PDB file of N, CA, C, O and CB in Angstrom:
ATOM      1  N   MET A   1       4.582   9.500 -30.397  1.00  0.00           N
ATOM      2  CA  MET A   1       5.351   9.749 -29.188  1.00  0.00           C
ATOM      3  C   MET A   1       6.612  10.519 -29.569  1.00  0.00           C
ATOM      4  O   MET A   1       7.373  10.075 -30.429  1.00  0.00           O
ATOM      5  CB  MET A   1       5.704   8.417 -28.457  1.00  0.00           C
ATOM      6  N   SER A   2       6.835  11.666 -28.936  1.00  0.00           N
ATOM      7  CA  SER A   2       8.017  12.471 -29.266  1.00  0.00           C
ATOM      8  C   SER A   2       9.246  11.936 -28.548  1.00  0.00           C
ATOM      9  O   SER A   2       9.146  11.169 -27.590  1.00  0.00           O
ATOM     10  CB  SER A   2       7.789  13.948 -28.897  1.00  0.00           C
ATOM     11  N   THR A   3      10.393  12.355 -29.028  1.00  0.00           N
ATOM     12  CA  THR A   3      11.646  11.904 -28.409  1.00  0.00           C
ATOM     13  C   THR A   3      11.835  12.501 -27.025  1.00  0.00           C
ATOM     14  O   THR A   3      12.614  11.976 -26.230  1.00  0.00           O
ATOM     15  CB  THR A   3      12.834  12.266 -29.291  1.00  0.00           C
ATOM     16  N   GLU A   4      11.134  13.595 -26.721  1.00  0.00           N
ATOM     17  CA  GLU A   4      11.246  14.227 -25.411  1.00  0.00           C
ATOM     18  C   GLU A   4      10.344  13.566 -24.368  1.00  0.00           C
ATOM     19  O   GLU A   4      10.490  13.811 -23.170  1.00  0.00           O
ATOM     20  CB  GLU A   4      10.910  15.700 -25.520  1.00  0.00           C
ATOM     21  N   ALA A   5       9.432  12.748 -24.817  1.00  0.00           N
ATOM     22  CA  ALA A   5       8.509  12.096 -23.893  1.00  0.00           C
ATOM     23  C   ALA A   5       9.263  11.094 -23.027  1.00  0.00           C
ATOM     24  O   ALA A   5      10.200  10.431 -23.471  1.00  0.00           O
ATOM     25  CB  ALA A   5       7.366  11.396 -24.661  1.00  0.00           C
ATOM     26  N   GLU A   6       8.830  11.012 -21.802  1.00  0.00           N
ATOM     27  CA  GLU A   6       9.451  10.070 -20.862  1.00  0.00           C
ATOM     28  C   GLU A   6       9.018   8.647 -21.215  1.00  0.00           C
ATOM     29  O   GLU A   6       7.829   8.364 -21.364  1.00  0.00           O
ATOM     30  CB  GLU A   6       9.063  10.413 -19.384  1.00  0.00           C
ATOM     31  N   THR A   7       9.989   7.775 -21.345  1.00  0.00           N
ATOM     32  CA  THR A   7       9.660   6.378 -21.628  1.00  0.00           C
ATOM     33  C   THR A   7       9.380   5.655 -20.321  1.00  0.00           C
ATOM     34  O   THR A   7       9.689   6.157 -19.241  1.00  0.00           O
ATOM     35  CB  THR A   7      10.806   5.678 -22.406  1.00  0.00           C
ATOM     36  N   ILE A   8       8.800   4.487 -20.431  1.00  0.00           N
ATOM     37  CA  ILE A   8       8.526   3.674 -19.241  1.00  0.00           C
ATOM     38  C   ILE A   8       9.842   3.309 -18.550  1.00  0.00           C
ATOM     39  O   ILE A   8       9.893   3.206 -17.325  1.00  0.00           O
ATOM     40  CB  ILE A   8       7.732   2.387 -19.621  1.00  0.00           C
ATOM     41  N   TYR A   9      10.888   3.116 -19.324  1.00  0.00           N
ATOM     42  CA  TYR A   9      12.188   2.769 -18.752  1.00  0.00           C
ATOM     43  C   TYR A   9      12.782   3.941 -17.967  1.00  0.00           C
ATOM     44  O   TYR A   9      13.402   3.758 -16.920  1.00  0.00           O
ATOM     45  CB  TYR A   9      13.154   2.335 -19.860  1.00  0.00           C
ATOM     46  N   ASP A  10      12.577   5.150 -18.502  1.00  0.00           N
ATOM     47  CA  ASP A  10      13.027   6.341 -17.770  1.00  0.00           C
ATOM     48  C   ASP A  10      12.279   6.463 -16.452  1.00  0.00           C
ATOM     49  O   ASP A  10      12.867   6.774 -15.416  1.00  0.00           O
ATOM     50  CB  ASP A  10      12.824   7.617 -18.620  1.00  0.00           C
ATOM     51  N   ARG A  11      10.991   6.219 -16.503  1.00  0.00           N
ATOM     52  CA  ARG A  11      10.159   6.340 -15.295  1.00  0.00           C
ATOM     53  C   ARG A  11      10.558   5.287 -14.262  1.00  0.00           C
ATOM     54  O   ARG A  11      10.670   5.595 -13.075  1.00  0.00           O
ATOM     55  CB  ARG A  11       8.656   6.197 -15.651  1.00  0.00           C
ATOM     56  N   VAL A  12      10.772   4.055 -14.703  1.00  0.00           N
ATOM     57  CA  VAL A  12      11.184   2.981 -13.789  1.00  0.00           C
ATOM     58  C   VAL A  12      12.526   3.320 -13.158  1.00  0.00           C
ATOM     59  O   VAL A  12      12.724   3.109 -11.962  1.00  0.00           O
ATOM     60  CB  VAL A  12      11.269   1.625 -14.532  1.00  0.00           C
ATOM     61  N   SER A  13      13.437   3.840 -13.952  1.00  0.00           N
ATOM     62  CA  SER A  13      14.749   4.223 -13.436  1.00  0.00           C
ATOM     63  C   SER A  13      14.617   5.315 -12.378  1.00  0.00           C
ATOM     64  O   SER A  13      15.263   5.255 -11.332  1.00  0.00           O
ATOM     65  CB  SER A  13      15.657   4.698 -14.579  1.00  0.00           C
ATOM     66  N   ALA A  14      13.784   6.304 -12.655  1.00  0.00           N
ATOM     67  CA  ALA A  14      13.575   7.389 -11.692  1.00  0.00           C
ATOM     68  C   ALA A  14      12.949   6.857 -10.407  1.00  0.00           C
ATOM     69  O   ALA A  14      13.333   7.267  -9.312  1.00  0.00           O
ATOM     70  CB  ALA A  14      12.683   8.488 -12.301  1.00  0.00           C
ATOM     71  N   LEU A  15      11.994   5.955 -10.536  1.00  0.00           N
ATOM     72  CA  LEU A  15      11.351   5.383  -9.350  1.00  0.00           C
ATOM     73  C   LEU A  15      12.326   4.547  -8.539  1.00  0.00           C
ATOM     74  O   LEU A  15      12.277   4.559  -7.309  1.00  0.00           O
ATOM     75  CB  LEU A  15      10.151   4.532  -9.753  1.00  0.00           C
ATOM     76  N   GLU A  16      13.213   3.818  -9.216  1.00  0.00           N
ATOM     77  CA  GLU A  16      14.219   3.032  -8.500  1.00  0.00           C
ATOM     78  C   GLU A  16      15.140   3.941  -7.699  1.00  0.00           C
ATOM     79  O   GLU A  16      15.522   3.611  -6.576  1.00  0.00           O
ATOM     80  CB  GLU A  16      15.039   2.178  -9.481  1.00  0.00           C
ATOM     81  N   GLU A  17      15.494   5.079  -8.271  1.00  0.00           N
ATOM     82  CA  GLU A  17      16.334   6.040  -7.556  1.00  0.00           C
ATOM     83  C   GLU A  17      15.598   6.608  -6.346  1.00  0.00           C
ATOM     84  O   GLU A  17      16.196   6.790  -5.285  1.00  0.00           O
ATOM     85  CB  GLU A  17      16.768   7.177  -8.495  1.00  0.00           C
ATOM     86  N   GLU A  18      14.308   6.890  -6.496  1.00  0.00           N
ATOM     87  CA  GLU A  18      13.517   7.395  -5.372  1.00  0.00           C
ATOM     88  C   GLU A  18      13.429   6.362  -4.254  1.00  0.00           C
ATOM     89  O   GLU A  18      13.518   6.708  -3.076  1.00  0.00           O
ATOM     90  CB  GLU A  18      12.109   7.783  -5.840  1.00  0.00           C
ATOM     91  N   VAL A  19      13.256   5.098  -4.621  1.00  0.00           N
ATOM     92  CA  VAL A  19      13.189   4.030  -3.628  1.00  0.00           C
ATOM     93  C   VAL A  19      14.508   3.933  -2.872  1.00  0.00           C
ATOM     94  O   VAL A  19      14.512   3.757  -1.654  1.00  0.00           O
ATOM     95  CB  VAL A  19      12.851   2.682  -4.296  1.00  0.00           C
ATOM     96  N   ALA A  20      15.620   4.044  -3.577  1.00  0.00           N
ATOM     97  CA  ALA A  20      16.935   3.985  -2.927  1.00  0.00           C
ATOM     98  C   ALA A  20      17.099   5.132  -1.928  1.00  0.00           C
ATOM     99  O   ALA A  20      17.632   4.930  -0.837  1.00  0.00           O
ATOM    100  CB  ALA A  20      18.062   4.035  -3.983  1.00  0.00           C
ATOM    101  N   VAL A  21      16.651   6.313  -2.287  1.00  0.00           N
ATOM    102  CA  VAL A  21      16.740   7.468  -1.379  1.00  0.00           C
ATOM    103  C   VAL A  21      15.855   7.236  -0.156  1.00  0.00           C
ATOM    104  O   VAL A  21      16.270   7.495   0.974  1.00  0.00           O
ATOM    105  CB  VAL A  21      16.323   8.781  -2.109  1.00  0.00           C
ATOM    106  N   LEU A  22      14.646   6.751  -0.382  1.00  0.00           N
ATOM    107  CA  LEU A  22      13.736   6.497   0.737  1.00  0.00           C
ATOM    108  C   LEU A  22      14.284   5.431   1.675  1.00  0.00           C
ATOM    109  O   LEU A  22      14.162   5.559   2.894  1.00  0.00           O
ATOM    110  CB  LEU A  22      12.367   6.073   0.219  1.00  0.00           C
ATOM    111  N   ARG A  23      14.883   4.388   1.126  1.00  0.00           N
ATOM    112  CA  ARG A  23      15.481   3.343   1.976  1.00  0.00           C
ATOM    113  C   ARG A  23      16.599   3.928   2.823  1.00  0.00           C
ATOM    114  O   ARG A  23      16.733   3.594   4.001  1.00  0.00           O
ATOM    115  CB  ARG A  23      16.022   2.174   1.117  1.00  0.00           C
ATOM    116  N   SER A  24      17.394   4.793   2.228  1.00  0.00           N
ATOM    117  CA  SER A  24      18.473   5.439   2.964  1.00  0.00           C
ATOM    118  C   SER A  24      17.919   6.286   4.107  1.00  0.00           C
ATOM    119  O   SER A  24      18.456   6.270   5.215  1.00  0.00           O
ATOM    120  CB  SER A  24      19.318   6.304   2.024  1.00  0.00           C
ATOM    121  N   GLU A  25      16.849   7.020   3.837  1.00  0.00           N
ATOM    122  CA  GLU A  25      16.234   7.852   4.876  1.00  0.00           C
ATOM    123  C   GLU A  25      15.634   7.000   5.991  1.00  0.00           C
ATOM    124  O   GLU A  25      15.731   7.358   7.165  1.00  0.00           O
ATOM    125  CB  GLU A  25      15.151   8.747   4.266  1.00  0.00           C
ATOM    126  N   VAL A  26      15.023   5.888   5.637  1.00  0.00           N
ATOM    127  CA  VAL A  26      14.457   4.991   6.647  1.00  0.00           C
ATOM    128  C   VAL A  26      15.567   4.423   7.521  1.00  0.00           C
ATOM    129  O   VAL A  26      15.416   4.337   8.740  1.00  0.00           O
ATOM    130  CB  VAL A  26      13.658   3.847   5.980  1.00  0.00           C
ATOM    131  N   ASP A  27      16.674   4.037   6.910  1.00  0.00           N
ATOM    132  CA  ASP A  27      17.805   3.526   7.687  1.00  0.00           C
ATOM    133  C   ASP A  27      18.320   4.580   8.663  1.00  0.00           C
ATOM    134  O   ASP A  27      18.650   4.263   9.806  1.00  0.00           O
ATOM    135  CB  ASP A  27      18.936   3.076   6.753  1.00  0.00           C
ATOM    136  N   LEU A  28      18.389   5.815   8.219  1.00  0.00           N
ATOM    137  CA  LEU A  28      18.834   6.905   9.089  1.00  0.00           C
ATOM    138  C   LEU A  28      17.877   7.082  10.262  1.00  0.00           C
ATOM    139  O   LEU A  28      18.314   7.253  11.401  1.00  0.00           O
ATOM    140  CB  LEU A  28      18.949   8.219   8.295  1.00  0.00           C
ATOM    141  N   LEU A  29      16.577   7.042   9.991  1.00  0.00           N
ATOM    142  CA  LEU A  29      15.585   7.179  11.060  1.00  0.00           C
ATOM    143  C   LEU A  29      15.644   6.008  12.038  1.00  0.00           C
ATOM    144  O   LEU A  29      15.493   6.196  13.245  1.00  0.00           O
ATOM    145  CB  LEU A  29      14.184   7.288  10.468  1.00  0.00           C
ATOM    146  N   LYS A  30      15.860   4.808  11.520  1.00  0.00           N
ATOM    147  CA  LYS A  30      15.971   3.643  12.402  1.00  0.00           C
ATOM    148  C   LYS A  30      17.167   3.776  13.333  1.00  0.00           C
ATOM    149  O   LYS A  30      17.067   3.470  14.521  1.00  0.00           O
ATOM    150  CB  LYS A  30      16.088   2.353  11.579  1.00  0.00           C
ATOM    151  N   ARG A  31      18.299   4.231  12.800  1.00  0.00           N
ATOM    152  CA  ARG A  31      19.485   4.419  13.647  1.00  0.00           C
ATOM    153  C   ARG A  31      19.234   5.478  14.705  1.00  0.00           C
ATOM    154  O   ARG A  31      19.625   5.310  15.860  1.00  0.00           O
ATOM    155  CB  ARG A  31      20.700   4.808  12.796  1.00  0.00           C
ATOM    156  N   ALA A  32      18.585   6.566  14.320  1.00  0.00           N
ATOM    157  CA  ALA A  32      18.292   7.632  15.275  1.00  0.00           C
ATOM    158  C   ALA A  32      17.374   7.130  16.381  1.00  0.00           C
ATOM    159  O   ALA A  32      17.576   7.455  17.551  1.00  0.00           O
ATOM    160  CB  ALA A  32      17.656   8.831  14.563  1.00  0.00           C
ATOM    161  N   LEU A  33      16.374   6.347  16.022  1.00  0.00           N
ATOM    162  CA  LEU A  33      15.450   5.808  17.020  1.00  0.00           C
ATOM    163  C   LEU A  33      16.151   4.831  17.956  1.00  0.00           C
ATOM    164  O   LEU A  33      15.915   4.840  19.164  1.00  0.00           O
ATOM    165  CB  LEU A  33      14.271   5.118  16.333  1.00  0.00           C
ATOM    166  N   ARG A  34      17.011   3.992  17.395  1.00  0.00           N
ATOM    167  CA  ARG A  34      17.767   3.058  18.239  1.00  0.00           C
ATOM    168  C   ARG A  34      18.642   3.817  19.229  1.00  0.00           C
ATOM    169  O   ARG A  34      18.737   3.440  20.397  1.00  0.00           O
ATOM    170  CB  ARG A  34      18.636   2.123  17.373  1.00  0.00           C
ATOM    171  N   ASN A  35      19.280   4.886  18.761  1.00  0.00           N
ATOM    172  CA  ASN A  35      20.120   5.692  19.651  1.00  0.00           C
ATOM    173  C   ASN A  35      19.290   6.322  20.760  1.00  0.00           C
ATOM    174  O   ASN A  35      19.718   6.352  21.915  1.00  0.00           O
ATOM    175  CB  ASN A  35      20.852   6.783  18.859  1.00  0.00           C
ATOM    176  N   LYS A  36      18.117   6.821  20.422  1.00  0.00           N
ATOM    177  CA  LYS A  36      17.245   7.438  21.423  1.00  0.00           C
ATOM    178  C   LYS A  36      16.797   6.401  22.459  1.00  0.00           C
ATOM    179  O   LYS A  36      16.784   6.682  23.658  1.00  0.00           O
ATOM    180  CB  LYS A  36      16.014   8.083  20.744  1.00  0.00           C
ATOM    181  N   ILE A  37      16.434   5.214  21.996  1.00  0.00           N
ATOM    182  CA  ILE A  37      16.015   4.150  22.907  1.00  0.00           C
ATOM    183  C   ILE A  37      17.180   3.761  23.816  1.00  0.00           C
ATOM    184  O   ILE A  37      17.002   3.572  25.020  1.00  0.00           O
ATOM    185  CB  ILE A  37      15.503   2.914  22.116  1.00  0.00           C
ATOM    186  N   ALA A  38      18.374   3.642  23.232  1.00  0.00           N
ATOM    187  CA  ALA A  38      19.549   3.272  24.029  1.00  0.00           C
ATOM    188  C   ALA A  38      19.827   4.316  25.097  1.00  0.00           C
ATOM    189  O   ALA A  38      20.128   3.969  26.239  1.00  0.00           O
ATOM    190  CB  ALA A  38      20.782   3.099  23.129  1.00  0.00           C
ATOM    191  N   ARG A  39      19.729   5.603  24.735  1.00  0.00           N
ATOM    192  CA  ARG A  39      19.951   6.665  25.733  1.00  0.00           C
ATOM    193  C   ARG A  39      18.905   6.594  26.841  1.00  0.00           C
ATOM    194  O   ARG A  39      19.218   6.801  28.014  1.00  0.00           O
ATOM    195  CB  ARG A  39      19.916   8.057  25.063  1.00  0.00           C
ATOM    196  N   HIS A  40      17.672   6.303  26.467  1.00  0.00           N
ATOM    197  CA  HIS A  40      16.606   6.184  27.468  1.00  0.00           C
ATOM    198  C   HIS A  40      16.877   5.000  28.407  1.00  0.00           C
ATOM    199  O   HIS A  40      16.711   5.109  29.621  1.00  0.00           O
ATOM    200  CB  HIS A  40      15.227   6.015  26.776  1.00  0.00           C
ATOM    201  N   GLU A  41      17.293   3.881  27.833  1.00  0.00           N
ATOM    202  CA  GLU A  41      17.610   2.705  28.655  1.00  0.00           C
ATOM    203  C   GLU A  41      18.759   3.010  29.611  1.00  0.00           C
ATOM    204  O   GLU A  41      18.725   2.605  30.773  1.00  0.00           O
ATOM    205  CB  GLU A  41      17.970   1.498  27.760  1.00  0.00           C
ATOM    206  N   ILE A  42      19.765   3.715  29.131  1.00  0.00           N
ATOM    207  CA  ILE A  42      20.903   4.063  29.989  1.00  0.00           C
ATOM    208  C   ILE A  42      20.450   4.941  31.149  1.00  0.00           C
ATOM    209  O   ILE A  42      20.873   4.742  32.288  1.00  0.00           O
ATOM    210  CB  ILE A  42      21.997   4.781  29.173  1.00  0.00           C
ATOM    211  N   SER A  43      19.594   5.908  30.859  1.00  0.00           N
ATOM    212  CA  SER A  43      19.121   6.782  31.939  1.00  0.00           C
ATOM    213  C   SER A  43      18.282   5.992  32.946  1.00  0.00           C
ATOM    214  O   SER A  43      18.339   6.274  34.142  1.00  0.00           O
ATOM    215  CB  SER A  43      18.297   7.955  31.364  1.00  0.00           C
ATOM    216  N   MET A  44      17.517   5.024  32.490  1.00  0.00           N
ATOM    217  CA  MET A  44      16.726   4.202  33.408  1.00  0.00           C
ATOM    218  C   MET A  44      17.637   3.342  34.280  1.00  0.00           C
ATOM    219  O   MET A  44      17.386   3.168  35.472  1.00  0.00           O
ATOM    220  CB  MET A  44      15.742   3.311  32.627  1.00  0.00           C
ATOM    221  N   ILE A  45      18.699   2.804  33.674  1.00  0.00           N
ATOM    222  CA  ILE A  45      19.644   1.986  34.432  1.00  0.00           C
ATOM    223  C   ILE A  45      20.328   2.838  35.504  1.00  0.00           C
ATOM    224  O   ILE A  45      20.517   2.395  36.637  1.00  0.00           O
ATOM    225  CB  ILE A  45      20.699   1.349  33.487  1.00  0.00           C
ATOM    226  N   LYS A  46      20.695   4.063  35.132  1.00  0.00           N
ATOM    227  CA  LYS A  46      21.331   4.968  36.095  1.00  0.00           C
ATOM    228  C   LYS A  46      20.401   5.284  37.257  1.00  0.00           C
ATOM    229  O   LYS A  46      20.857   5.545  38.370  1.00  0.00           O
ATOM    230  CB  LYS A  46      21.759   6.263  35.407  1.00  0.00           C
ATOM    231  N   GLU A  47      19.088   5.261  36.997  1.00  0.00           N
ATOM    232  CA  GLU A  47      18.098   5.502  38.052  1.00  0.00           C
ATOM    233  C   GLU A  47      17.839   4.238  38.881  1.00  0.00           C
ATOM    234  O   GLU A  47      17.065   4.260  39.838  1.00  0.00           O
ATOM    235  CB  GLU A  47      16.782   6.003  37.437  1.00  0.00           C
ATOM    236  N   GLY A  48      18.497   3.141  38.500  1.00  0.00           N
ATOM    237  CA  GLY A  48      18.363   1.905  39.251  1.00  0.00           C
ATOM    238  C   GLY A  48      17.186   1.044  38.837  1.00  0.00           C
ATOM    239  O   GLY A  48      16.818   0.116  39.558  1.00  0.00           O
ATOM    240  N   LYS A  49      16.600   1.324  37.714  1.00  0.00           N
ATOM    241  CA  LYS A  49      15.450   0.550  37.248  1.00  0.00           C
ATOM    242  C   LYS A  49      15.931  -0.631  36.407  1.00  0.00           C
ATOM    243  O   LYS A  49      16.920  -0.525  35.683  1.00  0.00           O
ATOM    244  CB  LYS A  49      14.478   1.444  36.429  1.00  0.00           C
ATOM    245  N   ASP A  50      15.231  -1.744  36.509  1.00  0.00           N
ATOM    246  CA  ASP A  50      15.548  -2.899  35.661  1.00  0.00           C
ATOM    247  C   ASP A  50      15.073  -2.599  34.241  1.00  0.00           C
ATOM    248  O   ASP A  50      13.964  -2.113  34.020  1.00  0.00           O
ATOM    249  CB  ASP A  50      14.880  -4.214  36.212  1.00  0.00           C
ATOM    250  N   VAL A  51      15.947  -2.904  33.294  1.00  0.00           N
ATOM    251  CA  VAL A  51      15.631  -2.621  31.900  1.00  0.00           C
ATOM    252  C   VAL A  51      15.919  -3.865  31.085  1.00  0.00           C
ATOM    253  O   VAL A  51      16.970  -4.492  31.222  1.00  0.00           O
ATOM    254  CB  VAL A  51      16.441  -1.403  31.369  1.00  0.00           C
ATOM    255  N   GLU A  52      14.965  -4.210  30.235  1.00  0.00           N
ATOM    256  CA  GLU A  52      15.164  -5.290  29.286  1.00  0.00           C
ATOM    257  C   GLU A  52      15.179  -4.642  27.917  1.00  0.00           C
ATOM    258  O   GLU A  52      14.162  -4.120  27.461  1.00  0.00           O
ATOM    259  CB  GLU A  52      14.049  -6.403  29.402  1.00  0.00           C
ATOM    260  N   SER A  53      16.327  -4.673  27.260  1.00  0.00           N
ATOM    261  CA  SER A  53      16.484  -3.953  26.002  1.00  0.00           C
ATOM    262  C   SER A  53      15.569  -4.528  24.932  1.00  0.00           C
ATOM    263  O   SER A  53      15.364  -5.739  24.845  1.00  0.00           O
ATOM    264  CB  SER A  53      17.937  -4.001  25.534  1.00  0.00           C
ATOM    265  N   ILE A  54      15.023  -3.624  24.116  1.00  0.00           N
ATOM    266  CA  ILE A  54      14.208  -4.055  22.990  1.00  0.00           C
ATOM    267  C   ILE A  54      14.990  -3.910  21.688  1.00  0.00           C
ATOM    268  O   ILE A  54      14.473  -4.192  20.607  1.00  0.00           O
ATOM    269  CB  ILE A  54      12.900  -3.247  22.926  1.00  0.00           C
ATOM    270  N   ILE A  55      16.243  -3.466  21.803  1.00  0.00           N
ATOM    271  CA  ILE A  55      17.098  -3.307  20.632  1.00  0.00           C
ATOM    272  C   ILE A  55      17.880  -4.593  20.416  1.00  0.00           C
ATOM    273  O   ILE A  55      18.453  -5.159  21.347  1.00  0.00           O
ATOM    274  CB  ILE A  55      18.058  -2.095  20.795  1.00  0.00           C
ATOM    275  N   ASP A  56      17.889  -5.039  19.167  1.00  0.00           N
ATOM    276  CA  ASP A  56      18.657  -6.258  18.815  1.00  0.00           C
ATOM    277  C   ASP A  56      20.129  -5.984  18.823  1.00  0.00           C
ATOM    278  O   ASP A  56      20.926  -6.883  18.553  1.00  0.00           O
ATOM    279  CB  ASP A  56      18.246  -6.792  17.442  1.00  0.00           C
TER     280      ASP A  56
END
């Protein structure tokens, strides 16, 4: 095994960084979806429709 070869520890570290980035992206998408749902609920309320929020 050469010194330039990727070790298992290097690979695990890289994968952990990828997971952190993906979690951040998922959180961003969740916030965007919540905002979209909230805007939709507001527009329904303005139209006089009963709305039961699905957002916690």
